[in-house]
N, C-alpha and C positions, 0 to 999 in steps of 0.2 A: 323774553317770557314765558314763565312755566307753565306747560301743558297737566292735566288733572296725571296723567303716569310721571311727570316728573314729582309733585308733589308727595303722590307713594311713594314711590322708591324714596326721596328722602326723610319718609315718615320712617320706611320700614332703615333706614339708614343707620336712625336715631336708635332705634332698638337692636342694632348692631347686626342685623339678620340683610346678607349680600346677595340676595336674589335684587333680578333687574327684570321690574314687570315692563312690556309693551304694549299689552291691552289690559283694561281691566271693564269696557265696554263693546263687546261682549270679554267675559274675565280668558284670559287666558289658557287657563287651565289649573293652573298653580293654586295651591291652599290659599297663598299670599293676594291672589289676584281674587279670589274670591271673597276674602275677608273686604279686603278694600274695597271692593266692589258693594258691599254693604254698608259700611261704615264711611263711607267719603261724603256720599250724600247729604246723612248726619252732621257730621263734625263741619263742613260747610256752614251749611243749614244755621245750627248753633252758633255758628261762631259769626255770622251776619247778626244774627240776632241780639248779638253781644251789644252793640255798638251803632251808631247810623254811619255808617261809613258812605263819603261823600259819596267813592263810586258805583253806591248800590244806590244812591240815592237819586227818589224823582218823584215826580209832580203829575199828577191828572187833573180832567173833570169827569167824577165821577157821575155812572148810571143814577138820575133820581130815580128812589122808589116811594111809595105810602109810606109817609108815618103812621104808625097804628098806637101810637101814644103821645098825647094831649098835652107833656112836659116837653118833648124835643120838636119843633116845628117841620122839621128836613129830616130824611133818613137815605142814603145813597150806599149804592150796591160797593162792597171790600172787592179792590181788585185782586184780581184772580193768582198775582203774584207775588203776594206782600208777605214781608216776613215782621218786620215793626211798622205798626203806627206811629209818625210821630206829629206829624199838626194837621187841624182843618184851619185852611184860611178865607178871607175874602179874596175875591177873585182879584181886586186890583191891590192887591199887597205887594209892598216892595222888598223888605227885607223882613223875613220872618225868624232869623236869627239875631237878630236885635233882643239884646237882654237893656231891660228895663227894671229902675231901681227906683223906689218909693219910700220914704220914712214909718215906721212900719205904722205911726199912730195915724197913719195918715187916710179919712174916713173912706175915701173912694177906692182903697185897695182890696175892697171888703165884696165888693161889684163887680160882674162877669156877665158882658165883656167890659174891659178897660180898654180908656179912648185914651193912649199917649199920644199928644204931640201934634194929635190929628189923625193918626193911624190905629188901627185896630192892632192888638197885639193875636197868635195864634185862638183861637174861639174853642170853649169847652166845647166838651165830645164824649161819646160811651159809644165802643163796638161791640155787641150782641149778636146772638143767634136768634134769629124769626123759628116759628113754628116749624118751616119749610125745609129748617136747615140750610137758607143764606143768611150769609155775614151781612151784614147790615152797621152803618155808622150812621148815629141820632146823630144830630147837631141843631144850634136855630141857624147858623147861619145860610144865607141865602145863595145858590150858585157857587159854592165851596170847592176849592181848589184841595184835595189831598195832596201833603207831601208827608212820603213815609218808603220803609226801605226794602228793597227790590231784591228778590232771589233772581242769584246772578251767577247763570251756569259755565260763562266765559271764563274760563280763568287767566286770559292774558287782559282784563280788567284789573284783577286784583294787584295792589302793590306789593313791593319787593318785603315789606315787614307782613302784611296781611299770610304769604305765602307763608312765612316762617314761621309766623302761629299757627297758619292753619295746619303744617306739616305736624309741627308740634303737638295740636289737640286732637287729629286723626293719631299717630302717633299712641297717644294718651290711651285710645280704644284698643289699637291693636295690638296694644299688651299682653294681655290677655290672652286671648286666642294665639295670638303667636308665640309665645313667652311658657304660660300658663299656671299655673300655680300660684306658691308665692311670690317666687320672684317676678311673677310676670305682675300680680298685682302691685307690688313693691314698684316695678319698673313703670307702670302706670300711672303710680303717686309722684314719682322723680318727672313724669313727662308732664304730666299735670303742672307742677311745681314751676320747669319752665317755659311749657305755655303762656304763663299769667302774667313772667317777669317779662315775654316777647310782646302780651298783650296790651300791657300798659305804654310798650313803647310806640308800637301801630296805633292804638288810640291818640297817645297825645299827635305824633306826627301828622295824623289824619287832622287832628282840630287846628293844626296848626294852617291848613291850606285853606280856612276860612275866615273871611272878614269880619269878626263881629267888633260890635262898636257900643260899648255899653252907654248907656244915656241915662242920666240923674232927670228923673222929670217931677218938678214940683208939683202937690197940688194943686195950686190954682191954677196951671196948666195945662194939664189933662183935664181939668175938670168944665174945660172948657166945651 
């Protein structure tokens, strides 16, 4: 399993830098360690935001707040470790990964929430900020369960492809400070392109770890 320092050294290696860091928290004193300490959390969190990674997926029963807007029945507190909000679910939801297809001319497809074969699909919601700065999720779902992408600090939870993608993402951010000038900008673009290629592979591999069951729901069944 890769450590934070391993990922930073891998990123520096992509840039041709021969430094071998031993600590970025606290930074060991080198310029490279200072740069990594500054950019690593940004690279990690932005990469977590780009996809709903299985290793960062979490479900919680959130604290309920008072909804001050009549168009939404319920309000819930946003988890402090959230990166991406994925779905709001009823408490008895069995499989919110399921995809449901219906003819585009089916009249019931314009209504929300949609009942498909006796089960609710993920519910409508909006995430906003209250006057006092509290992040809140508004929804019409009672006793809601939230599924979201969590901020993951522990690199041992990362998959190998995520580690490789993160190292190139970090390298693209380090290129300017480490190499500087036009060469640094060109290297940043190269690293970003490599990162994008690995990201596609990482997303595909991650998606293959889910059991998605497409269901063809006809209108007369869903309307029951």
